[in-house]
C-alpha positions in Angstrom: 38.8 -14.5 19.9 36.8 -11.5 20.1 32.7 -11.0 21.0 29.4 -10.9 19.1 30.0 -7.5 17.2 33.3 -9.3 15.2 30.6 -11.7 13.8 28.8 -8.4 12.7 29.8 -7.6 9.0 26.4 -6.3 7.3 25.0 -2.5 8.1 21.5 -1.7 8.9 20.3 1.9 9.1 17.7 2.4 11.9 15.5 5.3 12.7 13.2 6.1 16.2 9.7 7.3 16.0 9.4 10.2 17.9 5.7 10.8 17.1 3.4 11.3 14.1 2.5 13.9 12.3 -2.0 15.2 10.8 -2.2 12.1 8.7 -0.7 9.4 11.1 2.4 9.3 9.5 5.5 8.5 11.7 7.8 10.8 12.0 11.5 9.8 12.3 14.4 10.5 14.6 17.7 10.9 13.3 18.8 7.8 10.9 21.8 6.2 11.8 24.0 3.0 10.9 25.0 0.2 12.6 27.3 -3.1 12.3 24.9 -6.2 12.2 24.4 -9.4 11.2 21.0 -10.0 9.2 19.9 -13.5 8.8 16.5 -15.1 7.4 14.1 -16.9 9.5 10.6 -18.7 9.9 10.8 -18.8 13.4 7.1 -18.6 15.4 7.9 -16.3 17.9 5.2 -13.8 20.0 5.2 -10.3 18.8 5.0 -7.5 21.8 1.1 -7.3 21.6 1.4 -11.5 22.2 -0.2 -12.3 18.8 2.2 -15.4 17.4 4.3 -13.7 13.9 6.4 -15.8 11.5 9.4 -13.5 11.7 11.2 -13.4 7.9 14.7 -11.9 10.0 16.6 -12.0 12.5 19.5 -9.0 12.8 22.0 -9.5 15.7 23.5 -6.1 16.5 24.9 -4.1 19.2 23.2 -1.0 18.6 20.4 -0.2 20.8 17.4 -0.5 18.8 13.7 -1.1 20.5 10.2 -1.3 19.0 10.1 1.9 19.1 12.9 2.1 16.0 12.4 1.0 12.0 15.3 -0.7 10.3 16.0 -0.4 6.9 18.7 -3.4 5.3 21.8 -2.5 2.6 19.8 -0.8 -0.7 16.5 -0.2 0.7 15.4 3.4 0.2 15.4 5.7 3.7 13.8 8.4 2.8 10.1 6.1 2.1 9.0 4.6 5.3 7.4 2.2 4.1 10.4 1.0 2.9 11.2 0.7 6.7 11.6 -2.9 8.8 9.2 -2.8 12.1 10.7 -4.8 14.3 8.3 -7.2 16.0 10.0 -8.9 19.4 13.8 -7.8 20.8 15.4 -9.7 22.9 18.5 -8.3 24.7 21.8 -10.5 25.5 23.4 -9.9 29.1 27.0 -10.9 29.8 27.6 -11.9 33.8 28.0 -8.1 34.9 24.0 -7.2 33.8 25.9 -4.8 30.7 23.6 -5.7 27.1 26.5 -7.4 24.9 23.7 -7.3 22.3 20.0 -8.1 20.8 18.2 -10.2 18.5 16.1 -8.3 16.8 13.2 -10.1 15.0 11.4 -8.8 11.7 
């Protein structure tokens, strides 16, 4: 039996926010694609500021996604920043050797 990556049968696109332009619009790095598992969620979590937040989705992926990234699901327009989803929290799951196996990204 394979690792958790064997269950990543969907595709998520992501890009890191590298800064902001003169009007405050986020500037993005290159858009990359990664295998993932996207599940609907209705879990109450705390975001990076400590505020309670009801997550709509949880994305399982081995991609190095952080809170600085923006995500697009299949069918989303990657040229429009307004269609991007912003992570509220990221949990890293590590194996016994301390290697990150996958991440849970809460949206």
